[in-house]
Every structure is written in structure tokens, then in C-alpha cells.
VODREN-488220 format. One record per residue (C-alpha): x, z, y; residue number from 1. Coordinates in pm, whole numbers, always signed. Each point is the difference from the previous one (the first is absolute). Layout:
<nodes>
X, Z, Y, NUM
...
</nodes>
This chain:
<nodes>
+9174, +3503, -5212, 1
-196, +332, -2, 2
-161, -117, +374, 3
-58, -338, -167, 4
-207, +188, -309, 5
-138, +243, +275, 6
-103, -349, +172, 7
-121, -177, -280, 8
-226, +281, -133, 9
-130, +25, +352, 10
-142, -370, +51, 11
-81, +18, -364, 12
-235, +306, +116, 13
-129, -179, +282, 14
-75, -342, -184, 15
-199, +243, -243, 16
-195, +158, +306, 17
-74, -344, +142, 18
-133, -65, -349, 19
-223, +262, -29, 20
-113, -52, +349, 21
-80, -368, -58, 22
-175, +121, -353, 23
-237, +257, +215, 24
-50, -263, +264, 25
-110, -235, -272, 26
-180, +210, -222, 27
+106, -61, -329, 28
+174, -384, +30, 29
+179, -149, -237, 30
+229, -296, -5, 31
-95, -265, -163, 32
+87, -374, -21, 33
-139, -243, +208, 34
-146, -301, -260, 35
+110, -267, +246, 36
+302, +131, +139, 37
+126, +151, -294, 38
+90, +287, +269, 39
-19, +322, -26, 40
-234, +190, +285, 41
-150, +323, +30, 42
-382, -32, -58, 43
-314, +291, -24, 44
-164, -190, -187, 45
+67, -29, -416, 46
-155, -329, -136, 47
-244, +225, -209, 48
-109, +181, +347, 49
-11, -374, +201, 50
-263, -109, -287, 51
-197, +289, +30, 52
+0, +6, +346, 53
-81, -425, +8, 54
-319, +163, -236, 55
-87, +211, +259, 56
+47, -198, +298, 57
-214, -300, -203, 58
-300, +239, -30, 59
-16, +81, +399, 60
+83, -335, +81, 61
-266, -173, -231, 62
-302, +322, +116, 63
+101, -103, +387, 64
+28, -388, -26, 65
-186, -94, -284, 66
+98, -319, -237, 67
-134, -354, +97, 68
-187, -49, -378, 69
+101, -298, -109, 70
+104, -28, -345, 71
+125, -346, -18, 72
+211, -16, +277, 73
+137, +360, -104, 74
+105, -100, -324, 75
+150, -315, +107, 76
+201, +174, +263, 77
+94, +298, -264, 78
+159, -259, -213, 79
+202, -105, +246, 80
+105, +354, +86, 81
+87, +83, -345, 82
+206, -303, -51, 83
+199, +74, +308, 84
+46, +371, -148, 85
+109, -141, -315, 86
+337, -155, +174, 87
+72, +262, +267, 88
+225, +270, -17, 89
-222, +266, -89, 90
-243, -169, -296, 91
-79, +296, -209, 92
-190, +144, +315, 93
-351, -14, -58, 94
-125, -252, +334, 95
-343, -6, +90, 96
-171, -275, +255, 97
-277, +104, +196, 98
-204, -206, +289, 99
-90, +253, +254, 100
-369, -132, +193, 101
+191, -24, +343, 102
-24, -311, +233, 103
+350, +95, +165, 104
+269, -213, -117, 105
+202, +237, -165, 106
+198, +88, -342, 107
+101, +327, -111, 108
+252, +144, -299, 109
-13, +417, -71, 110
+206, +185, -236, 111
-28, -42, -370, 112
-78, -370, +4, 113
-344, -52, +180, 114
-19, -318, +198, 115
-316, -79, +214, 116
-89, -348, +187, 117
-289, +36, +267, 118
-293, -259, -55, 119
+155, -93, +351, 120
+343, -85, -63, 121
-149, -235, -359, 122
-190, -161, +297, 123
+316, -97, +166, 124
+216, -92, -299, 125
+17, -409, -102, 126
+212, -48, -280, 127
+62, +235, -373, 128
+330, -55, +158, 129
-1, +186, +316, 130
-252, +286, -221, 131
+290, -10, -261, 132
+281, +81, +288, 133
-248, +247, +166, 134
-55, +216, -314, 135
+348, -46, -141, 136
+80, +157, +414, 137
-187, +290, -109, 138
+84, +54, -318, 139
+327, -22, +155, 140
-66, +283, +251, 141
-72, +247, -364, 142
+272, -113, -195, 143
+248, +57, +305, 144
-182, +329, -27, 145
-63, -73, +427, 146
-357, +220, -15, 147
+115, +261, -140, 148
+297, +40, +240, 149
-246, -82, +270, 150
-231, +326, -179, 151
+305, +198, +19, 152
+32, -58, +370, 153
-349, +77, +79, 154
+20, +359, -163, 155
+236, +100, +172, 156
-101, -116, +320, 157
-373, +148, -82, 158
-152, -396, +64, 159
-357, +5, +99, 160
-224, -293, -10, 161
-27, +17, +397, 162
-217, -213, +222, 163
-12, +244, +276, 164
+11, +409, +3, 165
-381, +60, -69, 166
+48, -221, -288, 167
+257, +145, -128, 168
-176, +384, +49, 169
-320, -102, -157, 170
+171, -128, -346, 171
-103, +307, -173, 172
-329, -119, +48, 173
+27, -393, -44, 174
+123, +14, -394, 175
+322, -169, +135, 176
+267, +38, -261, 177
+327, +45, +200, 178
+194, -58, -298, 179
-181, -259, -181, 180
-198, -206, +239, 181
+277, +75, +249, 182
+267, -268, -283, 183
-148, -273, +212, 184
+63, +93, +329, 185
+406, +53, -86, 186
+208, -255, +182, 187
+252, -174, -172, 188
+378, -55, +200, 189
+94, -347, +26, 190
+225, +51, -250, 191
-238, +63, -240, 192
-199, -304, +31, 193
+321, -153, +72, 194
+57, +74, -402, 195
-359, -42, -79, 196
+1, -361, +121, 197
+322, -54, -210, 198
-108, +154, -300, 199
-362, -175, +29, 200
+234, -329, -13, 201
+173, +97, -279, 202
-304, +131, -196, 203
-230, -351, +67, 204
+328, -235, -53, 205
+23, +179, -376, 206
-331, -130, -66, 207
+20, -362, +117, 208
-158, +62, +354, 209
+100, -186, +311, 210
+94, +311, +216, 211
+68, -188, +310, 212
-391, +29, +42, 213
+28, +391, +55, 214
+152, -172, +341, 215
-278, -187, +72, 216
-214, +338, -70, 217
+199, +189, +264, 218
-21, -289, +247, 219
-314, -38, -9, 220
-99, +400, +46, 221
+245, -13, +299, 222
-240, -253, +152, 223
-313, +214, -97, 224
+165, +301, +81, 225
-304, +180, -137, 226
-91, +395, +69, 227
-190, +277, -158, 228
-350, -6, -116, 229
-320, +217, +7, 230
+126, +177, -265, 231
+300, +115, +141, 232
+224, -164, -223, 233
+299, -90, +212, 234
+95, -347, +7, 235
+344, -175, -136, 236
+221, +41, +255, 237
-131, +392, +69, 238
+166, +44, -383, 239
+280, -245, -31, 240
+215, -80, +317, 241
+106, -350, -4, 242
+385, -20, -58, 243
+190, -282, +305, 244
-54, -347, -127, 245
-152, +93, -290, 246
-185, -306, -67, 247
+340, -210, -4, 248
+152, +265, -208, 249
-207, -17, -257, 250
-32, -392, -29, 251
+394, +45, -6, 252
+11, +265, -265, 253
-300, -188, -196, 254
+182, -345, -18, 255
+368, +186, -123, 256
-201, +179, -268, 257
-160, -343, -105, 258
+340, -145, -20, 259
+154, +252, -168, 260
-293, -11, -282, 261
+67, -353, +29, 262
-414, -18, +52, 263
-138, -347, +90, 264
-384, -34, -112, 265
-104, +281, +192, 266
-394, +149, -21, 267
-187, -26, +278, 268
-364, +39, -139, 269
-189, -44, +342, 270
-306, -92, -130, 271
-30, +220, -277, 272
+26, +317, +238, 273
-216, -167, +275, 274
-308, -56, -361, 275
+107, +351, -51, 276
-96, +179, +362, 277
-337, -262, -17, 278
-254, +238, +127, 279
+200, +307, +145, 280
-186, +176, +228, 281
+193, -41, +357, 282
+6, +272, +243, 283
-220, +334, +4, 284
-290, +11, -202, 285
-294, +90, +143, 286
-142, +114, -304, 287
+246, +295, +18, 288
-114, +85, +364, 289
+32, -195, +309, 290
-86, +85, +373, 291
-198, -226, +282, 292
-105, +90, +342, 293
+175, +370, -64, 294
-240, +82, -336, 295
+149, +61, -302, 296
-177, -173, -279, 297
+23, +49, -425, 298
-156, -205, -167, 299
+41, +110, -372, 300
-28, +373, +103, 301
-308, -109, +239, 302
+94, +198, +277, 303
+124, -27, +340, 304
+97, +209, +320, 305
+140, -52, +370, 306
+394, -42, +46, 307
+48, +200, +317, 308
+121, -286, +306, 309
+372, -90, +35, 310
+81, +249, -341, 311
+196, -206, -263, 312
-156, -14, -363, 313
+169, -18, -317, 314
-149, -86, -331, 315
+103, +15, -323, 316
-162, +67, -340, 317
+2, +408, +46, 318
-66, +46, +341, 319
-61, -156, +348, 320
+174, +183, +259, 321
-49, -3, +376, 322
+271, +61, +282, 323
-45, +20, +370, 324
+161, -151, +227, 325
+253, +231, +61, 326
+15, +93, -355, 327
-114, +354, +103, 328
-268, -15, -200, 329
-152, -139, -358, 330
-327, -45, -196, 331
+117, -29, -331, 332
-284, -95, -248, 333
-4, +28, -405, 334
-224, +79, -315, 335
+6, +360, -181, 336
-14, +50, -315, 337
-284, +228, +38, 338
-339, -87, +3, 339
-136, +307, +164, 340
+89, +21, +397, 341
+8, +384, +7, 342
+180, +2, -273, 343
+264, -249, +142, 344
-27, +183, +345, 345
+138, +326, -214, 346
+276, -198, -195, 347
+132, -102, +327, 348
+27, +276, +167, 349
+158, +158, -317, 350
+251, -210, -27, 351
+146, -74, +387, 352
-45, +357, +44, 353
-260, -58, +284, 354
-64, +251, +227, 355
-355, -59, +49, 356
-154, +15, +381, 357
-348, -160, -102, 358
-188, -125, -306, 359
-337, -97, +26, 360
-257, -254, -243, 361
-117, -299, +138, 362
-150, -363, -20, 363
+160, -290, +27, 364
-288, -304, +87, 365
-195, +207, -260, 366
+380, +21, -265, 367
+47, +382, -44, 368
+272, +117, +98, 369
+272, +302, +130, 370
+205, -5, +277, 371
+270, +224, +38, 372
+284, +84, +313, 373
+304, +178, -74, 374
+357, +73, +66, 375
+312, -91, -236, 376
+308, +106, +80, 377
+279, -288, -81, 378
+369, +98, +21, 379
+54, -151, +353, 380
-384, +94, +120, 381
-359, +111, +5, 382
-252, -298, -63, 383
-378, +26, +37, 384
-191, -213, -210, 385
-347, -99, -1, 386
-161, -73, -338, 387
-275, -166, -98, 388
-101, +4, -410, 389
-293, -243, -19, 390
-196, -64, -345, 391
-107, -318, -90, 392
-99, -162, -328, 393
+136, +285, -183, 394
+320, -8, +230, 395
+159, +167, +237, 396
+177, -142, +323, 397
+258, +181, +163, 398
+96, -67, +356, 399
+225, +212, +203, 400
+120, -15, +335, 401
+319, +105, +90, 402
+181, +132, +300, 403
+246, +260, +144, 404
-202, +303, +63, 405
+93, -15, +345, 406
-174, -361, +105, 407
-235, +61, -262, 408
-343, -12, +259, 409
+111, -348, +121, 410
-92, -145, -312, 411
-264, +187, -123, 412
-235, -186, +91, 413
+149, -334, -117, 414
+50, +174, -343, 415
-388, +134, -30, 416
-123, -353, +168, 417
+168, -174, -306, 418
-134, +171, -209, 419
-376, +90, +22, 420
-2, -374, +64, 421
+105, -49, -413, 422
-285, -150, -170, 423
-101, -259, -294, 424
+70, -333, +66, 425
-339, -231, -77, 426
+63, -304, +199, 427
+59, -290, -253, 428
+204, -180, +240, 429
+273, +265, -15, 430
-64, +42, -326, 431
+51, -336, -117, 432
+308, -69, +141, 433
+271, -227, -208, 434
+393, +12, +68, 435
+238, -300, +41, 436
+135, -193, -244, 437
+336, -205, -37, 438
-138, -353, -159, 439
+253, -279, -146, 440
-71, -358, +63, 441
+170, -314, -68, 442
+89, -191, +279, 443
-190, -335, +1, 444
+260, -259, +201, 445
+363, -1, +112, 446
-47, +196, +350, 447
+159, +260, +247, 448
-103, +352, -117, 449
-188, +52, +291, 450
-234, -272, -75, 451
-43, +75, -333, 452
-83, +346, +113, 453
-249, -165, +217, 454
-165, -176, -260, 455
-68, +311, -162, 456
-176, +127, +284, 457
+212, +224, +136, 458
-16, +77, +377, 459
+276, -88, +273, 460
+40, +338, +68, 461
+68, +83, -364, 462
+240, -286, -74, 463
+346, +195, +75, 464
-137, +324, -204, 465
-78, -276, -235, 466
+319, -188, -22, 467
+186, +331, +0, 468
-207, +101, -341, 469
+126, -331, -161, 470
+402, +95, +82, 471
-23, -339, +219, 472
+11, -145, +357, 473
-339, -189, +133, 474
+171, -346, +56, 475
+200, +13, -366, 476
-128, -319, -149, 477
-127, +127, -391, 478
-94, -233, -257, 479
-374, -84, -188, 480
-81, +259, -262, 481
+216, +266, +205, 482
-221, +325, -113, 483
-33, +229, +365, 484
-145, +333, +42, 485
-275, -18, +199, 486
-245, +362, +100, 487
-349, -6, -85, 488
-197, +198, +241, 489
-174, +290, -142, 490
-297, +176, +171, 491
</nodes>
């Protein structure tokens, strides 16, 4: 008996020690009941911390990618989001639905009730039923706390955003938020996706929608296989790995739920949805910057500068990032809150503890400027940075050319040329550009989707793309007065 008690105490001690080690590993975790599964799980974030993280993330996301300003569409989508939220597993959470001004096809949910759809995914959706399933899917990620769990894993693994070594190293200069914006780059597991699909079916079905339409959207997406856009946001499949037999399982599960709820007259609301997105900007918006013949033009800011040949450009609302072919160097362009180039340069060197190698006042196409060459120590290596601080219209524009100090000489000429060629944009043809937009038209006669698209002047090379955008097939016969999407060309 004594030996048994001693052994019992030893086991209890080992368990206690293990718990302490787990506690240290997870900092200050607590056991929480998952609202969906009803099971207890170890969670890094409390609900209060989750909401706080969501708010902080939201501020960074909006700053980085910008909001698509369309009050009518936003109100319509938010109304549907709130209706779905009220019948979810976390109805007391304050949900916020926002449209990101990006052409990439994706949707995101971050801890705390924040749901984001890009205008790119809104262009791809073809009915309110599809939309309800997708919003329910993203709400499902929140109710099942998938985002919070992914955040915990990312923190423990110390994940960065990462698109190449120099890009990671130069984040201190780029304004990218490792925790906030990085939430959009976290990849859910297939198990998470399966659960979110099931919740999307459950929530949308409870409102009377035909949840099989979510399967139709996934089918269209698989045919399109969209990737990232110039904003740097990932595409759907980068963050939502497709479970095996997804389309079939979603359809089967939706029909099971419909039978369980004894549903007959299911809501589709195709025309209602399509009329809502009439006029939606499609693709990249040239008003926010575009590239032609290796020159970047920004009509709203009235500026232009060259892009090095074969460098990859990412453009979002807060910054332009140009990355070299081998991802060894980057040029980062943004605006400073200061009106003086000298003040902006001084703040920069202080903020990043830069060791100044050279500093001089120069003119860039007649604009007062400061040029600074400095070394900045990161956790991994020393970066050499060429910085230009250029005054224009009581603003200061900043270039930072970044590379490891050991190979800086390879890129110095490229950095200097791109920055020195910064100038005011005055060409009316480059300024007065317009974006492509989605237009909704009713078909004139019963015919194939392909022939109907041709009747609205869609070119032969664009027919397949337009058929996919309409979630259909070129040979599919559709009746007269069917609403379809057509792209109205801008510039």
C-alpha cells in the first residue's frame, strides 16, 4: 500500500509538472468550451482577448488593403451577415462585415467576429443562396474558433508573412503587421474547412436558403482556380484547402439538412443578388495605381516612377512593394505623415536605429528631397537601405531600397534609378483612366450562354472566362430574360 501511495504521488507530481510545462509553453492558457463542439480545449485567447485581437487586426487590414466604398452593397451584405450571426453558435458576438478593395477571389474571418469578402469574390458569386452559404462558412470559422486556434499556432511557431527572405527581413520597413495582416495568410486545415462548410450549410439552411448552391460556388472556383492579385492578398485555395470530395459532400450534407428541416420552397434570390453587384469594379482598379511598360502610374496621387524589369509588384492602399526576381532585394514605396523631407528622414533613422553611412539633400525632378544610405540590424542580418524622402504637394513620399549589406552593390544603381525617376504625373491619358465594371444584362432570346455573351460583344478569347464568372457552361441553353454578367471595359 505504501509503495502504491508513493507511486501515486509520483504520477500526480509528473502530471502537475507536465501541466506546468504546458502552461509555460502556452504562456497563460485556459480551458474553454468550444461553442460548436461543446468540448473543452486549451486556448491561448480568452473571448475578451479574441475580440481585442480582432479589433487590432481590423485596423491593420483596412490600412493595408483598403475598404471598397459602396454603401448600398455593404448594407445589403451586412444585413445578411447579421441574420446569419443571430442563428449561429455565438449569437452574442458583435459581427462586422466588410468588403476589401481587392480583385483576388477570397473571403476571411479573423478572431472577434470580423468577416471580410473581397470584391473579387463578390464578382464570382451568382446568387444570394451562394452568398449566404459562404458568409455562414466564414462565421463558422469564428464560431468554431478556428481563427483563434490558428493564431495560437502561428504565435507558437513564430510565423511571419513570408514571400522570400528579403521580404521577411524588410518587414520592419514595410509597415506589414506580423500579427494583424498575417491573420489573412494563415492556412486553415482541411478539417477546419469541412467543419466550416457544415456550419455554412446549417446556418444558411436555417434562413431558408438552398445550401446546395455553396457546392455550385466551390465547383466554379475549382474550374477557375484563382490565385493572388497585385495587392499581395492570397487566393481562396491558399487559405482554404479543399477537403476531398468537397462538392459532393456539401451537396449531400445540404440535402440531409433540408430533409431534416422539412424544407421545400428554398430561397435562391439570383436576380436580387446580381442586381446588387451591377456596377461593381472588376479586376485591378487603375485609379489606385497601375503598371504600363515598366512604369507605375498613380492617377489619384498624380505620381509616376519606373519599375525594375522582371521585378514583381504588389500594390495595396498603404504601400507599393517591388521585389527582385531572386527575392534578394526590394523597393518599398509609401507616404510619410510628415510634410518635411528632412524631418521624415530624421524620424526614420531614429525609429529604426539606422547607422547612417551617407546623408545628403538633393533634388528629384525639381522636388526637394533627402537621400540617406544606412545599415539596419535585424535579428537575422544587417540590411543596407537606400532611402529617398521626396516632398510633393506638402506631402513626403518615401522609397526604401533594401538588400543584405553584402550584396547591396548589385542593386544600388537600380535603387537609385527608380527613385530618381519619381515625378509628377501630368499626362491626361494616364490620369483619366477608368476601371472595368460588372454590368448585368437580361438575355434577349433563349440560346446558349456562349451565344448570349457574344450578343453583348464579349470577345471570343474572353468567352470561357465570362462563362465561368456566370457559373455556367458556354453550351448551356438559358431562357430569355435571364440575367447574366458582362464586363464593361474601362480604360
